[in-house]
Structure formats: structure tokens, C-alpha cells
N, C-alpha and C positions, 0 to 999 in steps of 0.2 A: 366534648368533639374533638380536641387535639389530647386526649390521654391515650397511654399504654392501652393497646386492648381494640382501639378504633380501626378502621380502615384508613383511614386518613392520616393516622400516625405512620401507619405501617408503608404508606404511598410516599408521605413527603419525608419520611428519614431512611427508608429504603431498608428495611430490616425486614428479618424475617416473618414473613406473612402468617404463620404460625404461634410462634412462641413471642416475637417482638424482640428477642434478647440479644440477636448479632446485625451487623448490616450484612447484606446477601452477595455484596463486591467487595472485592480485594483491597481497591483504592474508593474511600468514599469519595474523595474531591473528583466530579465529573470534568473537571477541566483539565486536568491530565489525561488527556484525549489517546494515548498509546493503551490506557487502563479501563478504558470507558467501558466497554464490555467485559472485563474480565469478573466473572464470580466465583465464588467459590460454588464449588458441586453439592455439598450438603451445609445444614446446619449444625453446628457443633453441639448445639445443646437440645433441640427436640430432635432431628435426624434428618429433617425435610429436606427430601432431593427436589431442588431448584427447577431443573430443565427437567418436568414431567413427562415430557416425552421427546424425542428427536424434534427440531428444529419447531418447540414449545411456544419461541417467543416469535417465532415470524408473525402472530396473530399481533403482536404489539407494534406493527406497522401500523393498522388499521387506528389506534388508537394516540398515535403519531400524528397522523395526517390528521386527525380532530383536534388534537391539540396544537398542531402548526395553522389550521382555520381560525382556531381560538387567538392565538399571538397575534396572528395577522389582522382581524378584526380589530382588534386591541388597540394595536399599534397606528393601524389608520384612523380610528375614531380619536386616541389622543392626540395624534399628529396633524390630522387634517380638520378635524370639529372644535377640539380644545385651544391649538397653537394657530390654527386658521392657516398652515401654510399651504403652499401648492401641493396640487396633485401629484407632481413628479416626485418631489421633497416628502409625501407621504408615502409614496411607492419605494424609496429610497430608503425612507425609516420601517417599512414593512422586511426588505431584503437585508438590511441591517439587523434587527430585531431576531429574525430565523436564525441565521449565522451567530449570534452572539446566546442567543439562548438555545440552540443546537445539541449539546451535552446534555442539559437539563432536561430538555424536552425528550430524550432517548431513554434516560433513566426512567424519570418521571411515566413513558408509556410503557416501559418493562415492569415498573412497581404495580401499576394500577391495572395491567395484565394478569400479573399472578395472583391479584387481589381477586380478582374476579374469579377467579377456581378456588382460592383457598383461603379459610377464614382464620381467625383466629381462636386457640383453644386455650380458656385456662387451665384445663387438665392436662395440655401437653406432656409434661411428668410421665403421666400414666399410659402413653402410645409407648406398644411394646415398636423398638426400629428393627 
């Protein structure tokens, strides 16, 4: 399930969705905020152009919204239900979680978005650049 060739592998690692051979990002660390959105133009292995069209990654904002809701619900349930904190503390936990996970959320959103449109190909070497 988490092997090279699966969508989950590409989403979690941020590698090229077609060949899974290299990172799409210039800096793999999402917490280097100055470089959070810096991506290579093309994959050096299979030649995939990451920005399929102008403003392609604007669609990732919808994915980011969904992830933000999921992170918020998880933070609330963990804080309020499991640790039995007050409602105020639970909401502070949500805010801290969203701020702390923002770089990861942004990268994962882009990874999910591009993986919706590009699939892994074992035969990527046969593709004409």
C-alpha cells in the first residue's frame, strides 16, 4: 500500500507522480517556509512538467480546505473528548494544530491534487519527452 508505485507513496513523499524517482520540491523540508512552494519545473527522470497548466495548483486550495477541516476535527476530538479539556482549550488546540501543520498541509494538498491527474507509470522510460 505504501510502496513505490502507489498514489499514497507519491502523496506522502512528494515525489514525481509519474515515475516516483525524485522529489517535486526544491527543498524537501516543508518547514523551510521561504521555499515551501518552490518546485522543480520538470522531473529530471521522466520529464513530467509539474505545472500542467497556468494556475494548476489553485485547485489544491480545495484539498487544503478539506485537510484543514479533518485536522481541526481530529484536534477537537483528541483535546475535548479524550483529554476532557474545556471548550476554550479545545479551540486553542485547533488553532495551534492548524498553524503548526500548515506547511505539511500545503505540501500534502499539492501532492494530492497532482496525483488526481497524473498516474504512476512503470513504463515511464518509454515516454517521449
